[in-house]
C-alpha positions in Angstrom: 117.8 100.2 136.7 118.5 102.1 133.4 122.2 102.3 134.2 122.2 98.6 135.2 120.6 97.5 131.9 123.6 98.5 129.9 126.2 96.7 132.1 128.0 93.7 130.8 126.9 91.6 133.7 123.2 92.3 133.1 123.4 91.5 129.4 125.4 88.3 130.0 122.8 87.1 132.3 119.6 88.3 130.6 120.1 88.3 126.8 117.6 85.8 125.4 118.8 84.1 122.2 115.7 82.0 121.3 113.3 82.7 118.5 110.0 82.0 120.2 109.1 85.2 121.9 105.4 86.1 121.7 102.5 83.7 121.2 103.5 80.6 119.2 100.2 79.0 118.0 99.5 75.4 117.0 96.2 73.7 116.8 96.8 71.7 119.9 98.3 74.5 122.1 99.7 78.0 122.2 102.9 78.8 124.0 103.5 82.3 125.4 107.0 83.6 126.1 107.8 87.1 127.3 111.1 88.8 128.3 110.7 90.4 131.7 113.9 89.9 133.8 113.0 92.4 136.5 109.5 91.1 137.1 108.4 89.4 140.3 105.5 87.7 138.8 103.8 87.6 135.3 100.4 86.4 134.1 98.8 86.0 130.7 95.3 87.5 130.5 93.0 86.0 127.9 90.2 88.0 126.4 87.2 87.4 124.1 87.7 90.7 122.3 90.5 93.1 121.4 88.8 96.2 122.8 90.6 97.9 125.7 88.5 98.1 128.8 86.0 95.5 127.7 84.9 93.3 130.7 85.5 90.0 128.8 88.4 88.3 130.6 88.1 84.5 129.9 91.3 83.2 131.5 94.4 84.0 133.6 97.5 81.9 133.2 100.4 82.2 135.7 103.7 82.3 133.9 106.8 80.4 135.0 110.2 82.0 135.2 112.7 80.5 132.7 116.1 81.1 131.3 117.7 84.4 130.3 114.9 86.6 131.9 112.0 85.0 130.1 108.7 83.8 131.4 106.5 81.1 129.8 103.0 79.6 129.9 101.0 77.2 127.8 97.3 77.1 126.9 96.0 73.8 125.7 93.6 73.6 122.7 93.1 75.8 119.7 92.9 79.4 120.9 93.3 81.0 117.4 91.5 84.3 117.5 91.8 84.8 121.3 93.2 88.2 122.5 95.7 88.5 125.3 97.9 90.8 127.4 100.7 90.3 130.0 100.3 91.5 133.6 103.6 92.1 135.3 104.6 93.1 138.8 107.9 95.0 139.1 109.0 96.5 142.4 105.5 96.0 143.9 103.8 97.8 141.1 101.5 96.0 138.6 101.0 96.9 135.0 99.2 95.3 132.0 100.7 95.5 128.6 100.3 94.3 125.0 102.9 91.7 123.9 105.9 93.5 122.2 106.0 90.6 119.8 102.3 90.8 119.0 101.6 89.8 115.4 98.0 90.9 115.4 95.9 93.2 117.7 92.5 94.6 118.4 91.4 98.1 117.7 93.7 100.5 119.5 96.5 98.0 119.7 96.3 97.4 123.5 95.5 93.7 123.3 97.5 91.2 121.2 95.8 88.4 119.3 96.7 84.8 118.9 96.6 84.1 115.2 97.2 81.2 112.8 99.0 83.4 110.3 98.7 80.9 107.5 94.9 81.0 107.7 94.8 84.5 106.3 97.3 84.1 103.4 95.8 85.2 100.0 95.7 82.8 97.0 99.1 82.2 95.5 100.9 83.3 98.7 103.2 80.3 98.7 104.5 81.3 95.2 104.6 85.0 95.9 108.1 86.6 95.7 109.9 89.8 94.9 109.3 90.6 91.2 112.6 92.4 90.9 114.7 89.8 92.6 118.2 89.4 91.2 118.6 93.0 90.3 121.0 95.6 91.8 119.8 98.3 94.2 120.8 100.8 91.5 118.2 99.2 89.2 115.5 100.3 91.6 113.2 103.3 90.9 111.5 104.1 94.2 108.1 105.8 94.5 107.1 107.1 98.0 103.4 107.0 98.9 101.2 107.5 101.9 98.4 104.9 101.7 95.5 107.4 102.2 97.0 109.9 99.7 96.5 107.3 96.9 92.7 107.0 97.1 91.0 109.6 99.3 90.2 112.1 96.5 87.0 111.3 94.6 88.7 111.6 91.3 90.7 108.5 92.1 87.6 106.4 91.6 88.8 103.9 94.2 86.2 102.0 96.2 88.4 101.1 99.2 89.5 104.7 99.9 92.3 104.9 102.5 92.6 101.2 102.9 95.1 98.5 102.0 92.7 97.1 99.5 92.7 100.4 97.7 96.1 99.5 96.3 94.7 96.3 94.9 92.0 97.9 92.6 92.6 97.9 88.9 90.7 99.7 86.1 90.2 103.0 88.1 90.3 106.1 85.9 89.6 109.9 85.9 86.6 111.3 84.2 88.6 111.6 81.0 89.8 108.0 81.2 93.3 108.4 82.5 94.4 105.6 84.9 94.6 106.3 88.6 95.9 104.3 91.6 97.6 101.0 91.0 97.3 101.3 87.2 98.9 104.7 87.2 101.8 103.5 89.3 102.4 100.4 87.1 102.2 102.5 83.9 104.7 105.0 85.3 107.3 102.2 85.4 108.6 102.4 88.9 110.1 99.2 90.4 109.6 99.8 94.1 106.7 101.3 96.0 107.8 102.8 99.3 104.9 103.0 101.8 105.0 105.5 104.7 104.5 103.6 108.0 101.8 100.9 107.8 102.5 99.2 111.1 100.3 100.0 114.1 100.7 103.7 115.1 99.1 105.8 117.8 98.0 109.1 116.4 94.9 107.8 114.6 92.1 106.3 116.7 91.2 103.0 115.0 87.9 102.9 116.9 86.6 106.0 115.1 86.7 105.1 111.4 83.7 107.4 110.9 85.8 110.5 111.6 88.4 111.6 109.0 91.8 111.3 110.5 95.3 111.7 109.0 98.8 111.2 110.2 102.0 110.1 108.4 102.4 107.4 111.1 105.8 108.0 112.5 104.6 107.2 116.0 104.7 103.4 116.4 102.7 101.4 119.0 103.0 97.7 117.9 105.9 97.4 115.4 104.9 93.9 114.1 101.2 94.6 113.6 99.6 96.3 110.5 97.8 99.6 111.1 94.1 99.0 111.8 92.8 102.2 110.2 94.0 100.8 106.8 91.9 97.7 107.3 88.2 97.4 106.4 87.6 96.1 110.0 90.0 97.3 112.7 88.2 95.3 115.5 89.1 91.8 114.3 92.8 91.5 114.3 93.1 89.0 111.5 91.5 91.4 109.0 94.4 93.8 108.9 96.9 91.0 108.5 94.9 89.4 105.7 94.3 92.7 103.8 97.9 93.9 104.0 99.1 90.5 102.5 96.5 90.9 99.8 98.0 94.3 99.0 101.5 93.0 98.8 100.4 90.0 96.7 98.7 92.3 94.1 101.6 94.7 93.9 104.0 91.8 93.3 101.7 90.4 90.6 102.0 93.8 88.9 105.8 93.8 89.0 106.1 96.2 91.9 108.3 95.5 94.9 107.2 96.7 98.3 109.2 98.8 100.7 108.1 99.5 104.3 109.0 102.7 106.1 109.9 101.5 109.6 110.3 103.5 112.8 112.5 101.9 115.4 114.3 105.1 116.7 111.4 106.2 119.0 107.9 105.2 120.0 104.5 107.0 120.4 104.4 107.1 124.2 107.6 105.9 126.0 105.8 105.6 129.4 103.0 103.5 127.9 105.0 101.6 125.3 104.6 97.9 126.0 108.3 97.1 126.2 108.8 99.8 128.9 105.7 98.6 130.8 107.1 95.1 131.0 110.7 96.1 131.7 110.6 99.7 133.0 113.0 102.1 131.3 114.8 99.4 129.3 113.8 100.4 125.7 114.7 104.1 125.8 117.9 106.0 126.3 118.1 108.3 129.4 120.6 110.8 130.6 122.2 110.8 134.1 119.2 112.5 135.5 116.8 110.0 134.1 115.4 112.2 131.4 114.7 110.6 128.0 117.2 111.4 125.3 115.5 113.4 122.6 117.5 113.3 119.4 114.3 112.1 117.6 112.5 115.3 118.7 109.7 113.0 119.7 110.5 112.8 123.4 112.5 109.5 123.5 115.3 107.7 121.7 115.5 103.9 121.4 118.5 102.3 123.2 119.5 100.1 120.3 122.9 99.4 121.9 121.2 97.2 124.5 121.1 93.6 123.4 117.3 92.9 123.8 116.4 96.1 122.0 118.7 95.1 119.1 117.2 91.6 119.1 113.7 93.2 119.0 114.5 95.3 116.0 116.3 92.5 114.2 113.5 90.0 114.9 110.9 92.6 113.7 112.6 93.3 110.3 113.1 89.6 109.7 109.5 88.9 110.5 108.2 91.5 108.0 110.5 90.1 105.3 109.4 86.5 106.1 105.7 86.8 106.9 104.7 89.7 104.6 107.3 89.2 101.8 108.5 92.8 102.2 111.3 93.7 99.7 112.9 96.7 101.3 113.0 98.8 104.4 113.4 102.6 104.8 114.6 103.5 108.4 113.3 106.6 109.9 116.1 108.7 111.5 118.5 105.9 111.3 121.2 108.2 112.7 119.8 107.3 116.1 120.5 103.6 115.6 123.9 102.1 116.0 125.8 100.5 113.1 126.0 97.1 114.8 122.2 96.9 114.9 121.8 97.9 111.3 124.5 95.5 110.1 122.9 92.7 112.1 119.5 93.4 110.6 120.9 93.3 107.1 122.9 90.1 107.7 119.9 88.2 109.2 117.4 89.3 106.5 119.9 88.5 103.7 120.3 84.9 104.9 117.0 84.0 103.3 116.2 87.2 101.3 119.4 88.5 99.7 117.5 91.0 97.4 116.0 93.0 100.2 117.2 96.6 100.1 117.9 99.0 103.0 118.1 102.8 103.2 117.3 105.6 105.5 117.8 109.1 106.9 121.4 109.2 107.9 121.3 112.7 109.5 123.7 113.3 112.5 121.5 113.4 115.6 122.2 114.5 119.2 121.4 111.4 121.4 122.7 110.0 124.7 124.2 106.5 124.2 124.0 104.3 127.2 127.3 102.5 126.3 130.6 103.5 125.0 132.2 102.3 121.7 129.2 102.5 119.4 129.0 104.3 116.1 125.7 105.7 114.8 124.4 105.0 111.3 125.0 108.4 109.7 126.1 109.5 106.3 129.5 110.3 107.7 129.8 106.7 108.9 128.5 105.2 105.6 131.7 103.1 105.2 130.7 101.2 108.4 127.4 100.0 106.8 128.3 99.1 103.2 124.9 97.5 102.4 122.9 100.4 103.6 122.0 103.5 101.5 121.3 107.1 102.7 119.2 109.9 101.4 121.4 112.5 99.7 120.4 115.9 101.1 123.5 117.1 99.2 121.7 116.4 95.9 118.3 117.5 97.2 119.5 120.9 98.3 121.8 121.5 95.3 118.8 120.9 92.9 116.1 123.0 94.6 117.8 125.0 97.4 118.4 124.5 101.1 115.5 122.7 102.9 116.0 125.3 105.7 115.7 128.4 103.5 112.5 128.2 101.4 113.3 131.3 99.4 116.7 130.1 98.4 117.0 128.9 94.7 118.8 125.7 93.7 120.6 124.7 90.5 117.3 124.2 88.5 116.1 127.6 89.6 119.3 129.4 88.6 121.5 129.5 91.7 125.1 130.0 90.7 128.2 128.0 91.6 126.6 124.5 92.0 127.9 122.9 88.8 130.6 120.9 90.7 128.2 119.6 93.3 125.7 118.6 90.6 128.6 116.7 88.8 129.6 114.9 92.0 126.0 113.9 92.9 125.2 112.9 89.3 128.1 110.5 89.4 126.7 109.0 92.6 129.6 110.3 94.7 128.6 113.2 97.1 131.5 113.9 99.6 130.2 111.4 102.2 129.6 108.5 99.8 132.1 106.0 98.4 129.7 104.0 96.2 126.6 104.8 94.0 124.8 101.9 95.8 124.8 104.1 99.0 123.2 107.3 97.7 119.4 107.7 97.4 118.9 110.5 94.9 115.8 112.7 95.3 114.5 116.2 95.4 111.2 115.7 97.2 109.7 113.3 99.8 106.9 113.5 102.3 109.0 115.8 104.5 109.1 119.5 103.8 107.7 121.1 100.6 106.7 119.3 97.5 109.1 120.0 94.6 106.6 122.3 92.8 105.8 124.2 96.0 109.5 124.6 96.8 110.1 126.0 93.3 107.2 128.4 93.6 108.4 129.7 97.0 111.9 130.4 95.7 110.7 131.8 92.3 107.4 133.5 93.1 107.5 135.8 90.1 108.3 133.1 87.6 105.6 131.9 85.1 103.9 128.6 85.6 105.5 127.3 82.4 109.0 128.1 83.7 108.2 126.4 86.9 107.3 123.3 85.0 110.6 123.4 83.1 112.4 123.6 86.4 110.5 120.6 87.8 111.3 118.6 84.7 114.9 119.5 84.7 115.3 118.4 88.4 113.6 115.1 87.5 115.9 114.5 84.6 119.0 115.1 86.7 118.2 112.8 89.6 116.4 110.1 87.6 119.3 109.7 85.2 122.0 110.0 87.9 124.2 107.1 89.2 122.8 105.8 92.4 119.2 105.0 93.5 116.4 107.3 92.3 113.5 108.1 94.6 110.6 110.5 94.4 107.4 111.5 96.2 104.1 110.3 94.8 102.5 113.0 92.8 105.7 114.8 91.8 105.1 113.4 88.3 101.9 115.5 88.2 103.2 118.7 89.8 101.8 117.9 93.3 101.3 120.8 95.6 100.0 120.9 99.2 97.9 124.0 99.8 95.1 124.8 102.3 91.8 126.5 101.3 93.4 129.9 101.4 96.1 128.8 99.0 98.9 128.9 101.7 101.6 126.3 101.1 101.8 123.6 103.8 105.3 122.4 104.4 105.1 119.4 106.8 101.5 118.1 106.4 102.0 115.2 108.8 98.6 115.8 110.4 96.9 117.9 107.8 93.5 116.8 106.5 93.1 114.6 103.4 92.1 117.5 101.2 95.6 118.9 101.6 97.5 115.6 101.4 95.7 113.4 98.9 96.6 113.1 95.2 94.3 115.1 93.0 94.1 112.7 90.1 91.8 114.9 88.0 94.8 117.2 87.5 96.0 114.6 84.9 93.0 115.6 82.8 94.8 118.9 82.1 97.3 118.8 79.2 100.3 120.4 81.0 100.0 118.0 83.9 99.6 115.0 81.8 102.7 116.0 79.7 104.8 116.1 82.9 103.6 112.6 83.8 104.6 111.4 80.4 108.0 113.1 80.8 108.6 111.2 84.1 107.4 108.0 82.5 109.9 108.5 79.6 112.8 109.2 82.0 112.2 106.1 83.9 111.9 104.0 80.8 115.2 105.5 79.5 117.0 104.8 82.7 115.8 101.2 82.7 117.0 100.7 79.1 120.6 101.9 79.8 122.8 99.9 82.1 125.5 102.6 82.1 123.2 104.8 84.2 122.9 102.1 86.9 126.5 101.3 87.7 127.4 99.8 91.1 131.1 100.6 91.7 132.7 104.0 92.1 135.6 102.9 89.9 133.2 102.0 87.1 131.6 105.4 87.3 134.9 107.2 87.3 136.0 105.4 84.1 132.7 105.7 82.2 131.0 108.9 83.4 133.2 111.8 82.5 132.3 115.5 83.4 132.7 117.8 80.4 134.6 121.1 81.0 134.3 124.4 79.3 130.5 124.8 79.5 128.8 128.0 80.5 127.8 128.7 84.1 124.7 127.0 85.3 125.4 124.1 82.8 126.5 120.6 83.7 127.5 118.1 80.9 128.7 114.5 80.9 130.2 112.2 78.3 129.1 108.6 79.3 131.0 105.7 77.7 129.3 102.4 77.0 130.7 98.9 77.0 129.6 98.1 80.6 126.7 96.6 82.5 124.9 95.5 79.3 124.9 99.0 77.9 123.6 99.0 74.3 124.9 102.4 73.2 128.5 103.1 72.2 128.3 106.5 74.0 125.9 108.9 75.6 126.1 112.7 76.0 124.1 114.4 78.7 123.6 118.2 79.2 121.7 120.0 81.9 121.1 123.6 81.1 119.7 125.7 84.0 120.3 129.0 82.3 117.5 131.3 81.3 119.0 131.3 77.8 119.9 128.6 75.3 123.4 127.2 75.4 125.6 125.5 72.8 127.8 122.5 73.6 130.3 120.8 71.3 129.7 117.1 70.7 132.4 114.4 70.5 133.0 113.1 67.0 130.3 111.0 65.3 126.6 111.2 64.6 124.1 111.4 67.5 120.4 110.8 68.1 118.4 112.9 70.6 116.3 110.8 73.1 115.6 113.4 75.7 115.0 117.2 75.5 113.1 119.8 77.4 109.8 118.7 76.0 109.9 114.9 75.7 111.7 111.8 76.9 111.7 108.1 76.3 113.3 105.2 74.4 112.5 106.4 70.9 114.7 108.9 69.2 113.3 112.4 68.8 115.9 113.5 66.3 118.8 111.9 64.3 121.8 113.0 62.4 123.1 115.4 65.0 126.8 116.2 64.9 129.4 118.9 65.7 127.4 121.1 68.1 124.1 120.9 69.9 121.9 123.8 71.1 120.2 123.2 74.4 117.0 125.1 75.2 116.8 127.1 78.4 116.0 125.3 81.6 116.1 121.8 80.0 118.0 118.6 79.7 119.3 117.0 76.5 120.4 113.4 76.2 122.0 112.1 73.0 123.2 108.7 72.0 125.8 107.4 69.6 124.7 104.0 68.6 127.0 101.0 68.3 128.0 100.3 64.7 
C-alpha cells in the first residue's frame, strides 16, 4: 500500500476535506469520525478510564463507512469524560488505536477522551489574547525553556515543580530575595516564551510521577494532547488541558506570548503510532524496500507530501492556535517537511490569527520523498516560504565556533577572519536569507553546549572573567542585530550543564534534572547577577530603538552601514535613524573581540554611550563623547547621537 498511498487516484478518492475528524461533543450526543480508507470494519470502544489494559469497557459502537475514506458513529447522551479508542480491521488483522485527533487522553496516551473543552477554560479565557499582537516578528525577543528546567531546583522556590502550574506562580525568590520563575522572565523583558515540546510524548512514563524522569520531548505520541507529566494529575484527561490553559492565560496576563515547539517530522514509535495503526504505513515515508526513511535520525520521517498527513498537520496547528491561544510555533527539523505543507499551515492559521509567528530548523536533511515535484523547507529554499523564519547556524557558528568542533573558537573568543560574516549576520542577511524577518539570531539553544560551556571548551586556559566578557559580547551582537533574537533559558546567568564529576554535557536530552535545571541561587552571586542585568539592559535597549528591528532588506541596506578601516577582530556599524519610529538621529556600534583595546573614529557630532563592556540599558552611561572612542577589550560599545 505505501506506494499506492501517494498516487493521484488514491488521493482523489480518499482526501477528506471536512473539519469534524475526532470526537465532536455536544450535551445531547457525541459524533465520532475517523479516516481509515483501507479498513474492512471499524468500531469505537468506550471505556470508563484512560488506563491502558484496564478491564473497563462500557460500550462498543459499530462505525459506518462514509465519504472520502471516513467512518462515523454517534453516541446519544452526554458522554463528556468518557474514554475511547478505535478498533480497525485491515487485511484480516485487527488493531486498537487512540484517535489521531484526540484532544485529551488518559495516562500513557493510549486512550482518547471525549471532552467538553469549554468546561476547563480558566477565568477570563474569552478575553485572552496575544499581548504582543500587532507587532512585527522582528519586535520579538524569544526565550527558550524546558518546562521542568524552570522549577525543579529547590532554589526556584516554586511549589508546582515541573508542572504547567509552576509557570503561573508569582512572588518566588532566591534566599537573597532575587526573583525566580515567572517573575524573573517577566523582569528580563522578553516578549515570547518558547516552550520545548509540551504535547504528549512517549519517553516519559506518565503513570510513574513518583520517579524522576526527564526528556526534551521530541518524541510525539498524541500531537493535539498536552503532556500528562506536566499536569498535577495525569490520569484524568481534563486536568492537563485545564492546567496548560491556565499557564497560557497567566503568561498572557504578564505580557508574554507563548510559542510551542512542535514535532511533526517523525513520531515516537512508527509501528505503534495511532495513524499508522489505523492506516498501515500511511503516515511515514518508506524507500522501495519498505524501510522507513530516516532523515530525522529517529527511525522514521513523516510523509507530509500525502494529502491526509498534510491535513493532519494543518488541522493540528490551527487547533493549538484556536483552542490554546498559542502565539507561535517552532518546527523541529522542518527541513523534512515540504514547503506546500508549511505555507498551508501559515495561511490557515493567519486567517484568524495573523500575529502568530513561525520558525524552525531549516537544515538540509536526507529523506525519501514519496512524490516528485516537492521542495523541502530548508534555509536554501527560504524564498519559497516567505513568512517562515529559520535558525541562523551561520550566526551561531561565527559567534562561538563550529557546533561540530568544540575546541574551535568563534569571533567572540578571538577567531580571525570572521568580521565580514559578523557584518552580514548583524544586518540580518546571511547568505541564505533575503529578509531580516527570516533569520532567527542565536548562539545557544537546548541542542549542543550552552554558550558558557562552549566558550570554556574552546578557551580552557582563559580566566572566568574573560569568559564572562565573551559571553556578554556574544549576547550584545545577536540581541542588537537585525532579525529575530533568540536565546536559551539561563544563558543570562551563565548557565552550564555539568555532571557530578564536572564533565560538560552536550546534548542533555535525557540527563537528570540536576544537570538540566536552572540553578537560581547562582543569581545570588554578584558576577552572575551582573550578567543578568546586562542581558536585561540589552533587551530594553533593543525594544527602545526601532532601527534595530527593521523588516525589509532594503531598509537595512540604507540604514545599517558597516564601517571599514577597523582593526582585525573588530566589527563596527553606523546606523541611521529616521525609520520605524527611531528616536535617535544616529547610532554607532562597535564589537571588539580583540584581547586589547581598540580605537575607532566617530562620525561628526557629540555622542552618548549607552552600552559598554560593563553595563547596558536605556540610560546614558557617558555623554559628550566626540572625535574618537576607545573600546575596551572583548566588549561592545553603543553610542547615540540624539536628535536636535
